[in-house]
Every structure is written in structure tokens, then in C-alpha cells.
C-alpha positions in Angstrom: -27.2 53.6 -27.3 -24.9 56.0 -26.0 -25.9 59.5 -24.7 -24.6 63.0 -24.2 -25.2 64.4 -20.9 -25.5 68.3 -20.7 -25.6 69.4 -17.0 -26.8 73.2 -16.6 -26.9 74.7 -13.1 -26.8 78.2 -11.8 -23.2 77.9 -11.0 -21.8 75.2 -13.1 -21.9 74.1 -16.9 -20.6 70.4 -17.5 -20.4 68.6 -20.7 -19.8 64.6 -20.8 -19.7 62.9 -23.8 -20.5 59.3 -23.2 -22.4 56.9 -21.1 -19.9 56.6 -18.3 -20.1 60.1 -17.5 -24.0 59.7 -17.1 -23.4 56.7 -14.9 -21.2 58.7 -12.6 -24.0 61.0 -11.6 -25.5 60.4 -8.1 -29.0 58.9 -8.9 -32.1 60.7 -7.5 -30.4 63.7 -6.4 -33.2 66.3 -5.3 -33.7 69.5 -6.9 -32.6 68.5 -10.4 -34.4 68.3 -13.6 -33.1 65.4 -15.6 -34.3 65.3 -19.3 -33.9 62.6 -22.1 -33.6 64.6 -25.6 -35.4 67.7 -26.5 -38.9 68.8 -27.3 -37.8 69.8 -30.7 -36.8 66.1 -31.7 -40.0 65.0 -30.9 -41.8 67.7 -32.6 -39.8 66.4 -36.0 -41.0 62.9 -35.3 -38.0 61.5 -33.7 -39.6 58.8 -31.8 -36.8 56.1 -31.4 -36.4 55.4 -27.5 -32.7 56.0 -26.2 -33.0 55.2 -22.5 -34.8 52.3 -20.9 -37.4 52.9 -18.2 -35.2 50.9 -15.8 -32.4 53.6 -16.2 -34.7 56.8 -16.2 -36.1 56.0 -12.8 -32.7 55.9 -11.2 -33.0 59.6 -11.6 -36.3 60.4 -9.7 -39.9 59.3 -8.7 -41.8 62.1 -10.7 -42.1 62.6 -14.1 -43.7 62.5 -17.7 -42.7 61.9 -21.1 -43.6 59.4 -23.9 -42.4 55.9 -25.1 -40.6 54.4 -28.1 -42.7 54.8 -31.1 -44.8 57.7 -29.1 -46.7 54.8 -27.7 -48.8 56.8 -25.3 -48.3 59.5 -22.3 -46.1 58.8 -19.6 -46.7 59.4 -15.9 -44.0 58.6 -13.4 -45.5 59.0 -9.6 -44.0 57.8 -6.5 -41.3 55.4 -8.4 -43.9 53.7 -10.5 -44.0 54.4 -14.5 -47.6 54.5 -15.7 -48.4 54.4 -19.7 -51.4 56.0 -20.7 -52.4 53.9 -24.0 -54.1 55.8 -27.0 -57.2 53.4 -25.9 -57.3 55.2 -22.7 -56.1 52.3 -20.5 -53.4 52.7 -18.4 -50.6 50.1 -18.1 -47.0 49.4 -16.3 -44.3 48.9 -19.1 -41.9 46.4 -18.7 -38.5 48.0 -17.5 -36.8 47.4 -20.8 -39.1 49.7 -22.8 -37.6 53.0 -23.9 -38.2 56.4 -24.0 -37.6 59.0 -26.6 -38.3 62.0 -24.7 -38.9 62.3 -20.8 -38.3 64.7 -17.8 -38.0 63.3 -14.3 -37.0 64.5 -10.7 -36.7 63.3 -7.3 -39.5 65.3 -6.0 -39.1 67.5 -2.8 -41.7 70.0 -2.2 -40.6 73.6 -1.5 -43.9 75.3 -1.2 -47.4 73.9 -0.7 -50.8 75.9 -1.4 -54.5 74.6 -1.1 -56.6 75.4 -4.4 -60.2 75.6 -4.8 -62.7 76.3 -7.8 -59.9 77.2 -10.3 -59.5 76.1 -14.2 -56.3 75.3 -16.0 -56.5 78.4 -18.0 -56.7 80.5 -14.8 -53.8 78.5 -13.0 -51.5 79.0 -16.0 -52.3 82.5 -16.0 -51.5 83.2 -12.3 -49.0 80.3 -11.8 -45.7 82.9 -11.7 -47.7 84.0 -8.4 -46.7 80.6 -6.7 -42.9 81.0 -7.0 -40.1 83.6 -6.8 -39.2 84.0 -10.3 -40.3 82.7 -13.8 -36.4 82.0 -14.6 -36.0 78.7 -12.9 -37.4 75.3 -13.5 -40.3 73.7 -11.0 -41.7 70.6 -10.5 -45.3 70.4 -10.1 -47.6 67.9 -8.2 -51.2 68.2 -7.4 -53.5 65.8 -5.8 -57.4 66.0 -5.2 -60.6 66.1 -6.6 -61.5 67.8 -10.1 -65.0 68.4 -11.2 -63.9 68.2 -14.8 -60.6 66.9 -16.5 -59.7 66.7 -20.3 -56.8 64.6 -21.3 -55.3 63.1 -24.3 -52.9 60.4 -25.6 -51.1 59.4 -28.7 -51.3 56.4 -30.5 -47.9 54.3 -31.2 -46.4 55.2 -34.6 -44.7 53.2 -37.1 -41.6 54.3 -39.4 -41.6 56.7 -41.4 -42.8 58.8 -38.4 -45.0 61.6 -38.9 -44.2 64.9 -37.2 -45.9 65.3 -33.5 -48.4 68.2 -34.9 -49.6 65.8 -37.6 -50.2 62.8 -35.2 -51.8 64.9 -32.8 -54.7 66.1 -35.3 -56.2 62.9 -34.7 -55.3 62.2 -31.2 -57.9 60.3 -28.9 -59.2 62.7 -25.9 -60.7 61.7 -22.7 -63.0 63.4 -20.4 -63.6 62.9 -16.5 -66.1 64.2 -14.2 -66.1 64.5 -10.7 -62.8 62.6 -10.7 -60.2 62.1 -7.9 -56.5 62.0 -9.2 -52.9 63.2 -9.4 -51.3 65.5 -11.7 -47.6 65.6 -12.1 -45.2 68.0 -14.4 -43.1 70.8 -14.8 -42.7 74.3 -15.3 -39.9 75.6 -17.8 -38.8 79.1 -18.2 -39.1 81.1 -21.4 -35.4 80.3 -22.6 -35.9 76.5 -22.5 -38.0 77.1 -25.9 -36.9 74.1 -28.1 -35.6 72.0 -25.2 -38.7 71.5 -23.5 -42.5 72.9 -23.3 -42.3 76.2 -21.8 -44.7 77.2 -19.1 -46.8 74.3 -17.6 -46.7 71.0 -19.1 -48.8 68.3 -16.9 -49.9 64.8 -17.1 -52.9 63.2 -15.2 -53.4 60.0 -13.5 -56.9 58.9 -11.8 -56.7 57.7 -8.3 -57.8 54.3 -9.3 -54.8 54.3 -11.8 -57.3 53.5 -14.9 -57.3 56.4 -16.8 -55.1 60.0 -17.5 -53.0 61.3 -19.9 -51.5 64.4 -21.3 -53.9 67.4 -19.8 -55.8 69.7 -22.1 -58.1 71.4 -19.7 -59.3 70.9 -16.1 -61.4 72.6 -13.2 -60.3 72.1 -9.6 -62.7 71.3 -7.2 -60.4 70.9 -4.3 -56.3 70.1 -4.5 -53.0 70.4 -2.9 -50.5 71.9 -5.0 -46.9 71.3 -4.1 -43.9 72.9 -6.1 -40.3 71.8 -6.2 -37.5 74.5 -7.1 -35.4 73.0 -9.7 -31.9 75.1 -9.9 -30.2 72.4 -11.8 -30.8 71.0 -15.3 -29.3 67.8 -17.0 -29.8 67.0 -20.4 -29.2 63.4 -21.9 -28.9 63.5 -25.7 -28.4 60.7 -28.1 -25.5 60.4 -30.2 -26.6 58.2 -32.9 -29.6 57.8 -34.7 -32.1 60.3 -36.4 -31.3 62.8 -33.8 -28.0 63.6 -35.5 -29.6 64.5 -38.7 -32.3 66.2 -37.1 -32.9 69.9 -38.1 -32.8 72.4 -35.0 -32.6 75.5 -36.9 -36.3 76.1 -37.5 -38.5 77.7 -35.0 -41.2 75.2 -34.1 -43.2 77.0 -31.4 -46.3 76.9 -33.7 -46.1 73.1 -34.3 -45.7 72.8 -30.3 -49.0 74.8 -29.7 -50.7 72.6 -31.9 -49.3 69.5 -30.5 -49.7 70.5 -27.0 -53.3 71.6 -27.3 
């Protein structure tokens, strides 16, 4: 499927309207957030994959997203793609499996912090203190021990697709106590509403690679927090399929709040 590439940076705006332009980009260039589709498409129930995993990982080694048909939560960690299924099991998807929505970067830490005894809510409330401005994108990586972790995944959907907020009403949730693992994800600024999840959006993978998912809550015991500054943003859009008939005039922030929590 052809895709549309939109590149936004502090200094440049670039439009590219075919897959040849996408392929001209230097793979895995650091300090760039590369995103496939937009969160408002997912909220509408546009779940058909547009990019194979084999192409996605050319853009980086740390990321999050989902899979064709909303089949689980994606964690990209150290060049490996993991799929947290609705059963709670973790798989490594085939390279030809596609994604309808994902965000990825070639991770490089600009700042590192040691954290102890902090909850997810407390981290969210104070996260602006860890970087110089809330108006850029940031990659987030955490590794260590958690006294508590609560995650969710989503079951694979079949057409006609339900909106995401409807799907997550019956989401399977998983709880972990005294668990080691890693968190990956992104912070997106307020002006990215409709494009991505604003604020923190994090996924978890246990150290034994047997559990994880989209994070709902946690309590840190002791972790390292690494943050990478992302002053450039590339957006790859579908140019066919349901996306072209989607309605992007509606404020879906309430639906997003329900779907994310």
C-alpha cells in the first residue's frame, strides 16, 4: 500500500506523496520520531495494517503500537518487535505482519535519572521536570524493578471494526507484583492531539519476556529513566483504504481518555 510521508522539524516542513520518498529517508537516523498513521484513525476503528514490521524497524529500535486488526500491543525494544497478545502471552510476530499505528525511533539517551518509590500518576504529574520544555517530543526508556505493574492488551478484531473505546470496554488486564522489566514509549506535546497520545504513552515488557502490555498503572521500586529528545517528527499516512474516508473533524479526546485508561 502506498503511504504519505509528512516530516515536521523545528526548521523544515517536508511533504512526500509516495513510497519512493519514504524509502529515500535515511533509516534509523537518531533524534527523529517516525509514526505510522494517527491515533484518531485508531479511535475510529481503522485497524488495517499499512506497514510491515520489517519496514517499521528500519526506522528505529524502540517503539510502541499495535498490529493489523488490533491484534495485541506492540513493544519494540533493542531492535526486536514483541507482541503482547490478549491472552497475556508474548510473541515475536513474523516480519510480514503489518501495523495500522506505531511510533518508533532510533533511541539515544540525552538525560538519565535514577528513580525510586514513585507511582505512574506521580511520574506523569512531574514529568515536565525531567526535560527542558513540554513542547517537543521525547522517547522514554525505563529499566528496573517495580513493586506493582498493571497493563492491558486488546483482542484481535474482525470487520466491521468497532471504535477503540468500545473495544477497550472489555479489555483483558494483567497485574504483576515485584516484577523486573522495561518500559518504552513516548511523551507527545499538547499540540499533537489527534495525531498521537499527548503526554506519556508507555508499554511494558517483563525481563523474562513473558508478559507486558499497555501500561495502566505502576509503582516503581528502583529504575533508571532515560529520555531522548526528538526535535524531528515524520508521519507516514495511508493513501488508500478506510483512512481516506475517515472523519477527522471530530474531537475524540474523551474517547482517547477512555481507551487509554
